[in-house]
BAKESE-107824 format. One record per residue (C-alpha): y, x, z; residue in three letters. Coordinates in pm, whole numbers, padded with zeros to 5 digits. Example, Ala and Ser with C-alpha at 12.3 -4.5 7.8 and 13.67 -1.06 7.14 Angstrom:
// residues 2
{{-00450 01230 00780} ala}
{{-00106 01367 00714} ser}
This chain:
// residues 472
{{-03608 -03683 01704} met}
{{-03470 -03526 01389} glu}
{{-03101 -03570 01310} asp}
{{-03015 -03818 01034} pro}
{{-02995 -03673 00681} ala}
{{-02616 -03699 00669} leu}
{{-02581 -03475 00975} leu}
{{-02845 -03228 00856} arg}
{{-02719 -03184 00505} arg}
{{-02355 -03142 00600} phe}
{{-02419 -02948 00920} his}
{{-02197 -02654 00816} ala}
{{-01903 -02884 00749} trp}
{{-01933 -03056 01088} leu}
{{-01927 -02741 01301} gln}
{{-01617 -02646 01506} pro}
{{-01393 -02360 01395} val}
{{-01559 -02030 01501} pro}
{{-01390 -01827 01773} ser}
{{-01459 -01502 01961} pro}
{{-01568 -01716 02257} glu}
{{-01861 -01881 02074} asp}
{{-02184 -01854 02269} thr}
{{-02377 -01802 01944} ala}
{{-02169 -01495 01860} arg}
{{-02371 -01262 02082} leu}
{{-02682 -01299 01867} ala}
{{-02499 -01166 01561} phe}
{{-02400 -00850 01746} phe}
{{-02752 -00806 01883} gln}
{{-02967 -00842 01573} asp}
{{-02773 -00945 01260} ala}
{{-02755 -00756 00935} leu}
{{-02401 -00612 00933} ile}
{{-02213 -00586 00604} val}
{{-01875 -00411 00597} leu}
{{-01649 -00503 00306} asp}
{{-01493 -00225 00098} thr}
{{-01155 -00262 00265} asn}
{{-01312 -00202 00607} val}
{{-01460 00129 00495} leu}
{{-01140 00237 00321} leu}
{{-00953 00171 00646} ser}
{{-01122 00482 00785} leu}
{{-00885 00685 00566} tyr}
{{-00586 00510 00723} glu}
{{-00673 00571 01087} tyr}
{{-00558 00871 01286} thr}
{{-00826 01127 01362} ala}
{{-00871 01005 01721} glu}
{{-00904 00639 01628} ser}
{{-01130 00718 01334} arg}
{{-01367 00914 01556} glu}
{{-01390 00625 01801} glu}
{{-01452 00377 01519} val}
{{-01723 00593 01361} leu}
{{-01887 00635 01703} thr}
{{-01876 00258 01753} ala}
{{-02032 00202 01411} leu}
{{-02302 00446 01508} gly}
{{-02419 00196 01770} gln}
{{-02501 -00054 01494} val}
{{-02597 00199 01229} ser}
{{-02954 00076 01201} gly}
{{-02832 -00270 01103} arg}
{{-02561 -00164 00858} leu}
{{-02629 -00244 00494} trp}
{{-02403 -00166 00198} met}
{{-02403 -00372 -00122} pro}
{{-02400 -00156 -00434} tyr}
{{-02065 -00299 -00542} his}
{{-01909 -00212 -00204} val}
{{-02032 00144 -00246} gly}
{{-01885 00163 -00595} leu}
{{-01545 00035 -00482} glu}
{{-01553 00264 -00179} phe}
{{-01619 00593 -00357} val}
{{-01364 00506 -00626} arg}
{{-01088 00390 -00390} gly}
{{-01071 00666 -00128} arg}
{{-00808 00885 -00294} arg}
{{-00566 00601 -00363} ser}
{{-00550 00517 00008} val}
{{-00436 00868 00094} leu}
{{-00194 00884 -00199} glu}
{{-00037 00562 -00082} ser}
{{00008 00696 00270} arg}
{{00177 01007 00132} lys}
{{00415 00798 -00076} arg}
{{00500 00576 00220} val}
{{00601 00869 00438} leu}
{{00797 01032 00156} thr}
{{00983 00708 00092} asp}
{{01052 00667 00464} ala}
{{01209 01012 00488} ala}
{{01423 00946 00181} arg}
{{01531 00608 00317} ser}
{{01629 00758 00654} val}
{{01840 01025 00487} asn}
{{02011 00767 00267} ala}
{{02091 00545 00564} lys}
{{02232 00835 00766} leu}
{{02445 00943 00470} thr}
{{02572 00587 00439} ala}
{{02648 00582 00813} ala}
{{02840 00909 00785} arg}
{{03045 00775 00495} asn}
{{03112 00449 00679} ala}
{{03240 00634 00987} ile}
{{03470 00853 00778} ile}
{{03600 00547 00593} glu}
{{03661 00367 00922} ala}
{{03859 00667 01045} lys}
{{04069 00664 00728} glu}
{{04147 00296 00784} thr}
{{04267 00359 01140} val}
{{04460 00672 01036} arg}
{{04643 00481 00763} ala}
{{04750 00212 01008} gln}
{{04870 00470 01262} leu}
{{05078 00646 00997} gln}
{{05218 00321 00863} lys}
{{05311 00145 01186} tyr}
{{05317 00394 01472} ala}
{{05411 00727 01317} arg}
{{05246 00924 01598} val}
{{05147 01259 01445} pro}
{{04981 01383 01762} ala}
{{04746 01087 01779} glu}
{{04670 01111 01410} val}
{{04582 01477 01456} ala}
{{04362 01392 01757} ala}
{{04183 01126 01554} leu}
{{04126 01370 01268} glu}
{{03974 01618 01510} gln}
{{03756 01357 01684} leu}
{{03622 01211 01360} val}
{{03624 01513 01134} ser}
{{03341 01546 00886} glu}
{{03201 01834 01090} ala}
{{03211 01628 01410} ala}
{{03043 01328 01249} val}
{{02775 01550 01095} asn}
{{02713 01711 01433} glu}
{{02669 01375 01605} his}
{{02442 01237 01335} leu}
{{02237 01556 01334} ala}
{{02090 01448 01667} val}
{{01951 01132 01511} tyr}
{{01854 01307 01188} arg}
{{01651 01567 01376} asp}
{{01484 01304 01595} ala}
{{01387 01088 01297} phe}
{{01261 01390 01105} lys}
{{01053 01501 01402} thr}
{{00878 01165 01418} his}
{{00814 01147 01043} leu}
{{00691 01506 01033} asp}
{{00458 01428 01319} met}
{{00309 01138 01121} leu}
{{00283 01353 00810} lys}
{{00139 01663 00973} asn}
{{-00062 01482 01238} gly}
{{-00283 01307 00985} his}
{{-00577 01530 00902} asp}
{{-00645 01391 00555} leu}
{{-00472 01449 00223} thr}
{{-00563 01343 -00132} pro}
{{-00697 01695 -00186} ala}
{{-00954 01636 00090} asn}
{{-01123 01372 -00119} val}
{{-01145 01601 -00420} asp}
{{-01269 01910 -00237} val}
{{-01437 01828 00095} ala}
{{-01402 01468 00208} asp}
{{-01492 01471 00581} pro}
{{-01540 01092 00600} ile}
{{-01779 01033 00310} leu}
{{-02077 01220 00461} pro}
{{-02019 01047 00795} arg}
{{-02033 00707 00627} val}
{{-02337 00814 00424} ala}
{{-02517 00914 00744} asp}
{{-02438 00577 00903} leu}
{{-02610 00393 00618} tyr}
{{-02891 00629 00526} gly}
{{-03098 00458 00257} asp}
{{-02960 00112 00338} arg}
{{-02750 00088 00020} val}
{{-02811 -00171 -00250} gly}
{{-02950 -00081 -00589} leu}
{{-02739 -00111 -00900} gln}
{{-02809 -00445 -01072} pro}
{{-02940 -00406 -01426} asp}
{{-02713 -00504 -01713} asp}
{{-02886 -00838 -01773} gln}
{{-02851 -00948 -01410} leu}
{{-02491 -00824 -01395} leu}
{{-02402 -01022 -01710} gln}
{{-02569 -01331 -01567} gln}
{{-02365 -01307 -01246} arg}
{{-02041 -01244 -01432} leu}
{{-02102 -01549 -01651} asp}
{{-02172 -01763 -01347} glu}
{{-01854 -01645 -01175} ala}
{{-01621 -01685 -01473} val}
{{-01767 -01998 -01630} ala}
{{-01877 -02196 -01326} phe}
{{-01764 -02080 -00984} arg}
{{-01403 -01980 -01052} phe}
{{-01304 -02297 -01243} pro}
{{-01455 -02506 -00962} asn}
{{-01304 -02291 -00684} gln}
{{-01639 -02219 -00523} ile}
{{-01600 -01947 -00258} pro}
{{-01594 -01659 -00221} pro}
{{-01353 -01479 -00454} gly}
{{-01227 -01758 -00679} phe}
{{-00863 -01652 -00623} lys}
{{-00940 -01326 -00806} asp}
{{-01004 -01503 -01136} phe}
{{-00701 -01336 -01300} asp}
{{-00790 -00976 -01216} lys}
{{-00804 -00853 -01575} gly}
{{-01167 -00794 -01669} thr}
{{-01452 -01022 -01555} pro}
{{-01604 -00729 -01366} leu}
{{-01291 -00678 -01157} arg}
{{-01236 -01050 -01111} ala}
{{-01590 -01108 -00988} ala}
{{-01602 -00825 -00735} gly}
{{-01624 -01049 -00427} asp}
{{-01885 -01270 -00591} phe}
{{-02098 -00971 -00692} leu}
{{-02094 -00854 -00330} ile}
{{-02177 -01207 -00213} trp}
{{-02479 -01227 -00443} glu}
{{-02611 -00895 -00317} glu}
{{-02570 -01005 00045} val}
{{-02761 -01330 -00015} ile}
{{-03036 -01140 -00194} glu}
{{-03068 -00894 00095} gln}
{{-03051 -01166 00362} ala}
{{-03352 -01339 00206} ala}
{{-03557 -01023 00273} leu}
{{-03493 -01029 00649} leu}
{{-03776 -01140 00879} pro}
{{-03799 -01516 00913} glu}
{{-03661 -01653 01235} gly}
{{-03398 -01380 01270} ser}
{{-03201 -01402 00950} arg}
{{-02840 -01349 01046} arg}
{{-02560 -01183 00849} val}
{{-02236 -01059 01005} leu}
{{-01985 -00996 00727} phe}
{{-01672 -00801 00821} val}
{{-01365 -00802 00595} ser}
{{-00988 -00781 00598} asn}
{{-00978 -01048 00328} asp}
{{-00861 -01379 00476} val}
{{-00739 -01550 00157} lys}
{{-00824 -01912 00088} glu}
{{-01118 -01810 -00131} asp}
{{-01291 -01699 00191} trp}
{{-01134 -01929 00449} tyr}
{{-01060 -02301 00455} asp}
{{-00715 -02373 00601} thr}
{{-00685 -02737 00492} ser}
{{-00694 -02871 00849} asn}
{{-00432 -02629 00979} gly}
{{-00694 -02395 01122} lys}
{{-00860 -02097 00958} gln}
{{-01237 -02118 00931} arg}
{{-01488 -01960 00692} pro}
{{-01566 -02199 00410} trp}
{{-01856 -02423 00520} pro}
{{-01977 -02408 00158} ala}
{{-02050 -02037 00209} met}
{{-02240 -02097 00532} leu}
{{-02434 -02372 00359} asp}
{{-02513 -02156 00054} glu}
{{-02632 -01868 00270} met}
{{-02863 -02102 00462} his}
{{-02986 -02284 00152} arg}
{{-03060 -01979 -00060} arg}
{{-03160 -01720 00200} ala}
{{-03247 -01925 00508} gly}
{{-02992 -01718 00699} ala}
{{-02699 -01781 00931} glu}
{{-02362 -01631 00838} leu}
{{-02065 -01525 01045} arg}
{{-01738 -01380 00911} leu}
{{-01516 -01157 01124} glu}
{{-01206 -00948 01068} thr}
{{-01215 -00581 01180} pro}
{{-01007 -00643 01497} pro}
{{-01250 -00913 01613} asp}
{{-01556 -00718 01501} phe}
{{-01467 -00398 01684} tyr}
{{-01369 -00599 01990} ala}
{{-01714 -00756 01975} gly}
{{-01883 -00416 01944} val}
{{-01690 -00309 02252} gly}
{{-01773 -00624 02447} glu}
{{-02139 -00672 02358} tyr}
{{-02253 -00317 02283} leu}
{{-02029 -00127 02528} asn}
{{-01859 00082 02262} ala}
{{-01574 00285 02407} asn}
{{-01260 00212 02206} leu}
{{-00918 00280 02357} ala}
{{-00645 00018 02361} ala}
{{-00445 00231 02115} asp}
{{-00741 00229 01878} thr}
{{-00766 -00149 01885} tyr}
{{-00394 -00170 01810} glu}
{{-00431 00072 01519} glu}
{{-00722 -00130 01381} ile}
{{-00507 -00442 01395} arg}
{{-00212 -00277 01218} arg}
{{-00425 -00130 00941} val}
{{-00606 -00460 00896} ser}
{{-00276 -00637 00838} glu}
{{-00174 -00394 00561} thr}
{{-00483 -00494 00364} phe}
{{-00393 -00862 00374} thr}
{{-00032 -00885 00248} pro}
{{00119 -01226 00172} pro}
{{00135 -01343 -00188} val}
{{00445 -01497 -00340} val}
{{00454 -01869 -00407} asp}
{{00518 -02012 -00751} asp}
{{00887 -02030 -00834} gly}
{{00984 -01738 -00612} thr}
{{01237 -01486 -00741} val}
{{01127 -01138 -00634} val}
{{01416 -00903 -00556} thr}
{{01435 -00541 -00443} ala}
{{01472 -00670 -00087} thr}
{{01177 -00908 -00089} thr}
{{00941 -00704 -00307} ala}
{{00810 -00490 -00022} val}
{{00721 -00801 00178} lys}
{{00500 -00972 -00079} val}
{{00208 -00858 -00291} ala}
{{00166 -00935 -00661} pro}
{{-00119 -01178 -00713} ser}
{{-00443 -01090 -00885} gly}
{{-00440 -00821 -01150} asp}
{{-00077 -00872 -01254} leu}
{{00030 -00508 -01193} pro}
{{-00257 -00380 -01408} leu}
{{-00180 -00633 -01680} ile}
{{00177 -00500 -01686} ala}
{{00046 -00141 -01679} tyr}
{{-00167 -00198 -01987} arg}
{{00094 -00401 -02174} ser}
{{00348 -00120 -02129} ala}
{{00112 00127 -02293} gly}
{{00073 00341 -01981} leu}
{{-00242 00550 -01953} thr}
{{-00229 00791 -01657} ser}
{{-00454 00749 -01351} pro}
{{-00157 00840 -01128} ala}
{{00058 00547 -01240} val}
{{-00245 00319 -01241} arg}
{{-00309 00423 -00880} gly}
{{00041 00308 -00788} thr}
{{-00023 -00025 -00961} met}
{{-00350 -00070 -00767} glu}
{{-00205 00043 -00434} ser}
{{-00219 -00193 -00136} leu}
{{00068 -00022 00043} val}
{{00398 -00208 00068} ser}
{{00604 00097 -00036} ala}
{{00448 00081 -00385} asp}
{{00535 -00284 -00441} arg}
{{00884 -00212 -00579} leu}
{{00729 -00015 -00865} ala}
{{00461 -00280 -00914} gln}
{{00706 -00569 -00924} trp}
{{00950 -00379 -01145} trp}
{{00683 -00310 -01407} leu}
{{00572 -00674 -01391} ile}
{{00931 -00788 -01436} gly}
{{01040 -00542 -01704} val}
{{00737 -00601 -01927} thr}
{{00807 -00974 -01910} ala}
{{01183 -00933 -01962} gln}
{{01139 -00705 -02264} leu}
{{00864 -00928 -02403} arg}
{{00592 -00667 -02388} arg}
{{00349 -00936 -02271} arg}
{{00310 -01309 -02223} glu}
{{00418 -01443 -01884} val}
{{00122 -01589 -01694} thr}
{{00123 -01938 -01548} glu}
{{00291 -01953 -01207} gly}
{{00419 -01596 -01233} glu}
{{00737 -01546 -01028} pro}
{{01059 -01424 -01186} arg}
{{01148 -01065 -01098} val}
{{01507 -00947 -01051} ala}
{{01456 -00572 -01003} ile}
{{01603 -00292 -01214} val}
{{01513 00075 -01213} ala}
{{01849 00189 -01356} ala}
{{02198 00051 -01419} val}
{{02490 00144 -01640} arg}
{{02836 00182 -01490} gly}
{{03066 00404 -01289} ser}
{{02950 00291 -00943} asn}
{{02609 00329 -00782} ala}
{{02446 00003 -00658} pro}
{{02361 00176 -00328} ala}
{{02424 00511 -00166} ser}
{{02072 00641 -00228} asp}
{{02079 00582 -00606} trp}
{{02106 00901 -00810} lys}
{{02325 00972 -01113} pro}
{{02155 00981 -01451} gly}
{{02217 01355 -01468} thr}
{{01919 01414 -01235} val}
{{01697 01362 -01541} leu}
{{01687 01594 -01846} pro}
{{01902 01499 -02143} ser}
{{01602 01472 -02370} gly}
{{01438 01224 -02136} glu}
{{01725 01001 -02029} trp}
{{02015 00864 -02233} ile}
{{02359 00773 -02097} his}
{{02319 01040 -01830} arg}
{{02691 01041 -01746} asp}
{{02721 00663 -01709} ser}
{{02407 00550 -01533} ser}
{{02240 00538 -01192} trp}
{{01870 00553 -01113} ile}
{{01679 00396 -00824} ala}
{{01512 00645 -00586} pro}
{{01173 00468 -00599} trp}
{{01181 00497 -00979} phe}
{{01234 00873 -00953} leu}
{{00927 00886 -00726} asp}
{{00728 00694 -00985} leu}
{{00839 00937 -01257} leu}
{{00749 01234 -01039} ala}
{{00388 01115 -01018} ser}
{{00356 01050 -01393} ala}
{{00255 01294 -01668} pro}
{{00498 01348 -01960} pro}
{{00361 01071 -02183} ala}
{{00391 00804 -01914} asp}
{{00729 00940 -01802} arg}
{{00857 00878 -02152} gly}
{{00725 00520 -02151} val}
{{00874 00445 -01809} leu}
{{01214 00595 -01899} cys}
{{01225 00397 -02222} ala}
{{01151 00072 -02036} leu}
{{01414 00144 -01769} ala}
{{01681 00241 -02024} ala}
{{01617 -00064 -02242} glu}
{{01626 -00290 -01938} gln}
{{01954 -00136 -01821} ala}
{{02109 -00191 -02164} ala}
{{01987 -00551 -02181} glu}
{{02069 -00642 -01821} thr}
{{02437 -00551 -01837} gln}
{{02671 -00435 -02114} pro}
{{02730 -00061 -02142} pro}
{{03049 00072 -01987} thr}
{{03256 00380 -02061} gly}
């Protein structure tokens, strides 16, 4: 007997939350069309060589069922270099941070010695003990002790830097990953939609789906241009179109993505499950079943069901890289500081809006604004904050307040790793003798061509003058 209409028509909404233990999961690994989101493919540039080789070998076991939407391919070929540039910046920032912390530790030890010495001279008047203390905690002795830690930290960071086989130059000259990915897919790559179809889909996303929060991708509504905002929806439309071409009776789609925002997953009941509306739409329009998985679960499934050989270290690396692609987003009303900036990601296209409103033009600075790496968030949040503070743009609804400065005026540095204004040329930076500059801002300047350097310096100098009165 057929189920009542209420149960049939809302079947997707009445199903339990999917889990790796589902008995129906096996069928998706055996015969489903497998679609990897852009962020899954870009993760290949984050893995170490050993893990990447294991992942590519595992993907080879499902190669015949891999299919790439055109929009995924476009985002993939355009985004490869920025992943490697972000990794390079992260390691550079880490080395600079370690050196700053060790210098601060050295200074703190010397200051502590001076405190003890002063008390000995004041109350005990024991020259021999003062001399012994000076010898024990001399600058040379402290430097020698800290050198052990400095060398150890440097060794580890150099290992990470030199042990990774990819650099941004690889992408420009001879990218070793691109041909491997191309071989995995063969001809199974979607065709570019014509302009009329693309316009139709963009109109549907912007005018209908986003305002009504129809998944997937409605949280990206503020990503600047309609084309950027509708990226997830464009991929979704291609997947539905391809699923409808599968043989009847075996129409299954396994979609793998690092994206777990609420425009893909329903968390209203305290549990995370793919939106039933998406499962329903896939079934209604293509007659296909849909399953969403994150890379850690997907590769675990490939190992379990298809006997792929992935080491425990590889699974752990997949998990770590997956987490970097899904950073938390700040809540409305939050004040973003230099301490919290690295922990939260700007929402939507806010960094690019700030980039354009500042009059910046270089691909290098734009790459920093588009970066998904936490080390670049200070620069992103600063530009968001300074363009709002200096009224270079209108503040968007729900935008958090930013309390981050790139430079300050005064006689004292805010922290030990800030550099005096004299590190910049006199023609580029004013108040050189009475200002201090944040190390991350110097990194941002180093990546920018002259025109953008001038814009960034002007913003930082104006902010410093407006934030606090000049001194000296």
